[in-house]
C-alpha positions in Angstrom: 17.1 -37.7 5.3 18.3 -41.2 4.7 21.0 -42.3 2.2 20.3 -43.5 -1.3 20.8 -47.2 -0.3 18.9 -47.0 3.1 15.7 -48.7 3.3 12.8 -47.5 5.4 9.6 -49.1 6.6 6.4 -47.3 7.3 5.0 -48.1 10.7 1.5 -48.8 10.9 -0.4 -46.4 13.3 -1.9 -48.2 16.3 -5.7 -49.2 15.7 -8.0 -46.5 16.5 -10.1 -47.1 19.6 -13.8 -46.4 20.0 -15.8 -45.4 23.0 -19.5 -45.3 23.2 -21.6 -42.7 25.0 -25.3 -43.1 25.5 -27.9 -40.5 26.0 -31.5 -41.4 27.2 -34.6 -39.6 26.1 -38.1 -40.2 27.3 -41.1 -40.6 24.9 -44.4 -39.2 26.0 -45.5 -42.9 26.5 -42.9 -43.2 29.2 -40.6 -45.4 27.1 -36.9 -44.5 26.9 -34.8 -44.6 23.6 -31.0 -44.6 23.5 -29.2 -42.2 21.3 -25.8 -43.7 20.7 -22.7 -41.6 19.6 -19.4 -43.2 18.9 -16.5 -40.9 19.3 -13.1 -41.7 17.2 -10.2 -41.8 19.8 -6.8 -41.6 18.0 -3.2 -41.6 19.5 -2.8 -38.7 21.9 -1.0 -35.6 20.7 2.1 -34.4 22.4 2.5 -30.9 23.5 5.4 -30.5 21.0 3.1 -31.7 18.2 0.4 -29.3 19.1 2.6 -26.4 19.2 4.1 -27.4 16.0 0.8 -27.7 14.2 -0.4 -24.3 15.5 2.9 -22.7 14.2 2.4 -24.3 10.9 -1.2 -22.9 10.5 0.0 -19.6 11.8 2.7 -19.3 9.3 0.5 -20.5 6.4 -2.2 -18.0 7.3 0.4 -15.2 7.4 1.8 -16.1 4.1 -1.7 -16.2 2.6 -2.5 -12.8 4.1 0.8 -11.3 3.0 0.3 -12.7 -0.6 -3.3 -12.0 -1.2 -4.7 -9.5 1.3 -2.3 -7.1 3.0 1.4 -6.0 2.9 3.4 -3.9 5.3 5.7 -1.2 3.8 7.9 1.4 5.3 8.1 5.1 3.9 11.7 6.4 3.6 11.1 9.4 1.5 9.3 12.8 1.9 7.3 13.0 -1.4 3.9 12.4 0.4 4.5 14.8 3.4 2.4 15.5 5.3 -0.2 13.2 4.3 2.4 10.3 5.0 5.5 11.1 7.0 9.0 9.6 6.7 9.2 6.8 9.1 5.5 5.7 8.8 5.0 2.0 8.5 1.7 1.3 6.6 -0.5 -1.6 5.8 -1.4 -2.0 2.2 -4.8 -3.5 1.1 -3.9 -5.7 -1.8 -7.2 -7.3 -2.1 -9.2 -4.1 -3.0 -7.5 -3.8 -6.5 -7.2 -7.4 -7.2 -7.3 -8.3 -10.8 -10.1 -10.3 -12.4 -13.8 -10.2 -12.0 -15.3 -8.2 -9.0 -18.2 -9.7 -6.8 -20.8 -7.3 -5.1 -20.3 -8.9 -1.7 -16.5 -8.5 -1.7 -14.6 -5.2 -0.9 -13.3 -5.0 -4.5 -13.3 -2.0 -6.8 -11.5 -0.3 -9.5 -8.8 2.4 -8.9 -10.2 5.8 -8.7 -8.7 9.2 -8.7 -7.6 10.3 -5.4 -6.5 6.9 -4.3 -3.2 6.6 -2.5 -1.7 3.6 -4.0 1.6 1.6 -3.6 3.3 0.2 -6.9 6.6 -1.1 -8.1 8.5 1.7 -9.6 8.4 1.4 -13.2 11.7 3.3 -14.0 12.6 6.6 -15.5 13.4 6.4 -19.1 14.6 10.1 -19.0 17.2 9.6 -16.5 18.5 5.9 -16.5 21.5 6.9 -14.4 19.3 7.5 -11.4 17.7 4.2 -11.7 20.9 2.6 -11.2 21.3 3.8 -7.6 20.3 1.1 -4.9 17.3 2.9 -3.4 15.6 3.5 -6.8 16.0 0.1 -8.8 12.9 -0.1 -11.2 10.4 -3.1 -10.5 12.0 -3.8 -7.1 11.5 -0.5 -5.1 8.0 0.3 -3.9 6.5 3.9 -4.5 3.6 5.5 -2.8 1.7 8.2 -4.7 -1.8 9.6 -5.1 -3.6 8.9 -8.3 -4.4 12.0 -10.3 -5.4 10.5 -13.6 -7.1 7.2 -14.8 -7.1 5.7 -18.4 -8.6 8.0 -20.7 -8.1 11.2 -18.8 -6.0 14.1 -19.9 -3.7 15.8 -17.1 -2.1 19.2 -17.2 -0.3 21.1 -14.5 -0.4 24.7 -14.4 1.2 26.5 -11.4 -0.3 24.9 -8.3 -3.4 23.9 -10.1 -3.9 20.4 -11.6 -6.5 20.0 -14.6 -8.0 16.8 -15.5 -10.0 16.9 -18.7 -10.1 20.7 -18.7 -11.3 21.0 -15.1 -9.3 21.9 -12.0 -9.0 19.3 -9.3 -10.5 20.3 -6.0 -7.3 20.0 -4.0 -6.9 21.9 -0.7 -3.6 23.8 -1.1 -1.5 24.3 2.0 1.7 26.5 2.1 4.5 24.8 3.9 8.3 24.6 4.0 10.7 21.9 4.5 13.1 21.9 7.6 14.6 18.5 7.1 14.5 15.5 4.7 13.2 13.4 7.5 10.7 15.9 9.3 7.3 16.8 8.4 6.7 20.0 6.6 6.3 23.2 8.8 2.9 24.8 7.9 3.1 28.5 7.0 -0.4 29.1 5.7 -3.5 27.0 5.8 -6.8 28.4 4.7 -10.1 27.1 5.5 -11.0 24.0 3.4 -13.6 24.5 0.8 -16.6 22.2 -0.1 -15.3 19.3 -2.3 -11.6 19.5 -1.2 -11.1 16.0 -0.2 -7.3 16.0 0.4 -4.4 18.2 1.1 -1.4 19.1 -1.1 1.6 21.1 -0.1 3.6 23.7 -1.9 6.6 25.9 -0.9 5.9 29.6 -0.3 7.7 30.7 -3.3 5.6 28.5 -5.7 2.4 29.8 -4.1 3.6 33.4 -4.2 4.6 33.2 -7.9 1.2 31.6 -8.9 -0.8 34.1 -7.0 1.1 36.8 -8.9 0.4 35.0 -12.2 4.0 34.4 -12.6 5.6 31.2 -14.1 6.4 29.0 -11.1 9.0 27.2 -13.2 8.5 23.5 -13.7 11.4 21.3 -12.6 13.8 20.3 -15.3 13.1 16.7 -14.3 9.6 17.0 -15.3 8.6 15.9 -18.9 4.9 15.1 -18.7 1.7 17.3 -18.3 3.8 20.4 -17.7 5.0 23.4 -19.8 1.7 23.6 -21.8 1.9 19.8 -22.9 -1.1 18.0 -21.6 -0.6 14.3 -21.0 -3.1 11.8 -22.3 -3.3 8.7 -20.2 -3.5 5.5 -22.4 -4.8 2.1 -21.9 -1.4 0.7 -22.8 1.9 2.0 -21.9 5.6 1.2 -21.7 8.0 1.0 -18.8 11.7 2.2 -18.9 12.8 -1.1 -20.4 10.4 -0.8 -23.4 8.2 -3.4 -22.3 4.4 -3.0 -23.3 1.8 -3.1 -20.5 -1.9 -3.6 -21.1 -4.8 -3.3 -18.8 -4.7 0.5 -18.0 -2.0 3.1 -16.9 -2.3 5.8 -14.3 -0.9 9.3 -13.7 0.3 9.8 -10.1 1.7 12.6 -8.0 3.0 13.2 -4.5 1.2 15.5 -2.1 4.4 17.2 -1.4 4.3 18.8 -4.8 7.7 20.6 -4.8 9.5 17.6 -3.6 8.1 14.7 -5.6 9.6 12.9 -8.5 6.4 11.3 -10.0 4.6 10.8 -13.2 5.6 14.3 -14.2 9.2 13.0 -14.4 9.0 9.4 -15.5 5.5 9.1 -16.9 2.8 6.5 -16.3 2.1 3.6 -13.8 1.0 0.3 -15.5 -1.8 -1.4 -13.8 0.1 -4.6 -13.3 2.6 -2.9 -11.2 0.2 -1.7 -8.7 0.2 -3.5 -5.4 -2.7 -2.0 -3.5 -4.2 0.9 -1.6 -2.6 2.3 1.4 -4.9 1.7 4.3 -3.5 3.0 7.6 -0.3 3.7 9.7 0.2 0.7 12.0 3.5 2.3 13.6 5.5 5.5 12.9 9.0 6.4 14.1 10.7 9.9 14.1 14.0 9.3 12.2 15.0 13.0 13.0 15.8 11.9 16.6 18.9 10.0 17.8 18.8 6.5 18.9 21.2 5.7 21.7 19.3 3.3 24.0 16.4 0.8 23.7 14.3 3.2 25.5 14.5 5.6 22.6 12.4 3.3 20.7 9.3 4.2 22.7 10.4 7.8 22.9 10.8 8.2 19.3 7.7 6.4 18.2 4.9 8.7 17.0 2.2 6.9 19.0 -0.3 9.5 17.8 -0.1 8.3 14.3 -0.7 4.7 15.1 -3.9 3.5 13.5 -4.6 6.8 11.5 -6.1 6.2 8.1 -4.3 7.3 4.9 -6.4 9.7 2.9 
């Protein structure tokens, strides 16, 4: 950068040269025509310039993609086990739920019940102290949960069953127990999947046993919505923990690890404008329960079998 009193002059680029190529064609009468094409020949590009231009284009395309199409996120908590495990790195489709009008030829649609979404945590009005912790800052920390209810639905949780508009959701219940905060759940009982059950949810053995015996499973004291005989009606307009009003629709979400998830049962609804996109697939997964002592552990601890798996 030049000083304020420095003067600069703009050098004129050398005049462009032209070269002419001729192509001859033969008519049926034997006469030849010339088709002349002029090629613009500018100053030659250096290797450094070519690499620089390629790098700039790559950066612009990457920024465009990360802004409008996809986003990479890491999962640090177990609320979606075993659908999503701790240490999974996900690609999020930001385009599919992009606001504004949708076009038939583009892969856009509305958010549906059963979608796994990534969103900005809206905060917990019932536990503001928890929101002051570094890993739980509202509007900055990303959450991943499954959509249970959309605007206009009424949601109620009874034992291990989730009812939407009075009908039980067809969820495939698996009995599992936790062995570590970072490890996948250990399966205790997995019955055959019934028709219509599109995804798995996991409950601890104690919860399932109490539900089967008709006993109260005992809702967590952190839960305030859709439990204890109080159905939650999902509104079109809702407030976040700061009292700000959000329009455009609100959603009720829950984690698949039902006994180990703070979700809409605890802090309420997710405003539409806080939703980033739909979780697509795992592009890399790392087992955080194993020690890391050398660079070789990176390869040994990576869960290569989860690479490329779709999130459903």
